[in-house]
N, C-alpha and C positions, 0 to 999 in steps of 0.2 A: 642778786642780779647777775653776777658773773656765772653762777651755776645755771640759771635759767637760759642765759645766752648760749652757754656751752651745749645744753640739752637741745636747744632749738637748732643749733648748727649741726649737731649729730643727726637729728631727725631729718633735716633737709638733705644732708649728704646721703643718708640711707634711702630716702625717697627717690633721689636722683639715680642712685645705683640700681635700685629696684626697677625703675623705668627703663634704664639702659639694658638691664638683664632681660626684661620682658621683650623689648624691641628686638634684641639680638636673637632670643628664642624664636620669635615669630618669623624673622627674616631667614634664619638658618633652617628652621623646620620646613618652611614653605619651599625654600630652594631644594632642600633634601627630598621632599616629597615629589617635586617635579623631576629632578635628575635621576631619582631611583625608580621611577615608574616602570621602565623596561625590566629592571631587575626583579620587581615584584612578580611579573608574569613568569619569569624563569624559575623563581623560587616556588611559586604556586604549582607550576607544572612538575617540578621535582618532588614536591610533597605528595601530589596526587599519584604519580607513578610509583613512588616508594611505599605509600601507606594509605592511599585513597583520600577521600574527603572526611572532614572539612579541612580547609586550608588554614583558617584562622582559629585562634584560641582566645576566648574572652574570659577575663577574671577580675573580680572586684579587688581593689587595692586601697590601702590607706592613703588619703590625700591630706593636704594642708588643713590644719584645724580639726583633724579627725574625721572629716567627711570621707565617704566611700565613692570611688569612681571606677568605671569599667575600663581596664587596660587591655589593649589589643596586641597580640603577638602572632607570628607565624607558628603554627602547631609543630612542636618538636617531639611530643610524646604520643604514644599509641592511644587511639580513641578509647575513652572510658577510664584513663589512668587517674584522672582527678575529678570524679563526678561530684564529690562533696567537698571535703577540706583539702587544701593544697598540702602536699607532702614534699619537703625539701629533697631535691635531687641529690643522689650520691654518685661517687665515682663508679663508672661502669654500670649505671642504673639501667636495668633491662627495659624500663618503660620508654627510653629514648630511642627514636628511630635512627636509621643510618643517616638520612638527610638531616635529621634533627641534631646529630652530633656536630656536623659541620656548621650548621646555623648557629648553634650555641657557642661554639669555639670562636667564631668570628663576630658574634653579636648581631648577625643578620636577622635573627629571629625577632629582634626588637625594632626593626625598621617601621612596622606599623605604629609604634609608639611616637613616631614623629607627629602623627595626627593628635595624640594626647598632648604633646608639647604645643602644637599649633593652637589647640583649644584652650590651653591654660591649665589643664589637669596636672601637667608635669613641666619640669624645666630640663634643660640639657644637663645641668649639674645640680646635685643636691643629694640628700639621703635617699637610699633606694626606696622605691614605691613597694612597700611590703604587701604580699597577699594577706588577706584577713586571717589572723591566727593560724599561720602556716605551721604544720607539724614538723618539728626539727629532727634531723637525723642524729643530732648531738644528744646523747642520753641524759645529759645534765638538765636539759630544758624540756625536751619532748613536747608534751601537750600544754605547757605553761602559756596562758593567754598573753598576748602582746602587751596589754596594759600593765601587767605585773613585772615586766622587765625594766630594770633601772635605766633611765634615759629615754624611754619610749615616748613619753608625753612631750619632752623637750624637743625631740626631733620633728614633732608635728607642727612646730612653729614656722617652718619654711616649706616651700613647695618641693615635693619629692623630685628626684632627678634620674635621668637615664644613666649617668655616670657620677662619680664622686670619689672622695678620699677613701671611703670604706670599700667601694667597688674595686678600686685599683690596688690599694695597699693591704687590705685585710685578707687573710686566708679564707677560703670559702667555707670551711668546716668549723671555724671557731664559734663560740657561743654568741648569741645575739647581743648580750650585755657588752661584750668586748667590741663587737662591730659598732654598737651605738656610740661608743667613745670616739670612734673615728668620725661619726656623723656630728657629734657635738663639737668636735674640733673644727669641722667645716663651718658650722653655724657661727662659731666665735671668730673665725678667720676669713669668712667669705668675702670675696671681692671679685670684680670683673676680671682682673688679671689672673687670679687664681683659677677662675672658671676656664679661661682660655688655655691655661697650662694643662688642666685636667682633661680638657677636650682633646688637645693634641696628643697627650699620653694615651688616651682611649683609642684614638685612631691607630696609634702605633701598636697597641695590644691586639686590636682587630686584625691588623696587617699580619701580625705574627700568629694569629689564631690561638691565643693563649687565655681566652676568657674563662675557660673551664679548667685551667691548670690548678692543681692542688699544690699549695706551698710556694707558688711564685709566678706571678704574671709579668713581673719586671725583674731587673737585675737585683742580685742580693744586696749590692751597695746602696741602690736607691731605696730598696725596701727597708733596710736597716735605718737609713736616715729618716724615712717617713715614720717608722714606728718609734724612733727615738723622740721625735718631735711630739708625737701623740702622747707618749708617756709623760713627758715633761709638762704639757699643757693640760693634762687630764687628772693630775694628782688629787685635785680637790673635788672631783666629780663622784668618786666612789664612796 
């Protein structure tokens, strides 16, 4: 009886937090869409002047439960760069346009994903919404299907996010299996307060223009602390 009561309490708590998270996503995404509207026009103009049309890039991504959904971004690569399978961008990638480099460094290319959040395809915080079977620049994984990477199916249990522990703390070029450990840490520790902290940190990284930084988006001290916590809580995952 005690166990049943405990499980019921945990379920009720989780449902309440999920409802708060969704309400927060809708309110913040809606506000963001309205306030950023003038910026969309400026970004669109910059893209067209730099590399012509189209302005937007649409790509299928993994969603909660393994469903696919079309994610929308401002185009940052030259037309035709990803006609078939997505290929992970590398440092100094020649496919990225001049305007695209600025947009990617500040995460302004992801402004259209506020619509995905408003619709419910994504959340502000969660595991990254991965392109379907993206080809990795890391030679250890290359063309390995997403489903064969340890931790992939577990991360599908929650709605993917615009930002998260992996997006902030993990180096861009480490293997997917390592990044997924950060995602699993978020799934185990997720809370509304953690989401707020990660969102504030994400705004800070955007302000610094360091989203494309290799080896460090945040200070070495904070990074070390984050990785330390990840290692301790993920010992049983591998």
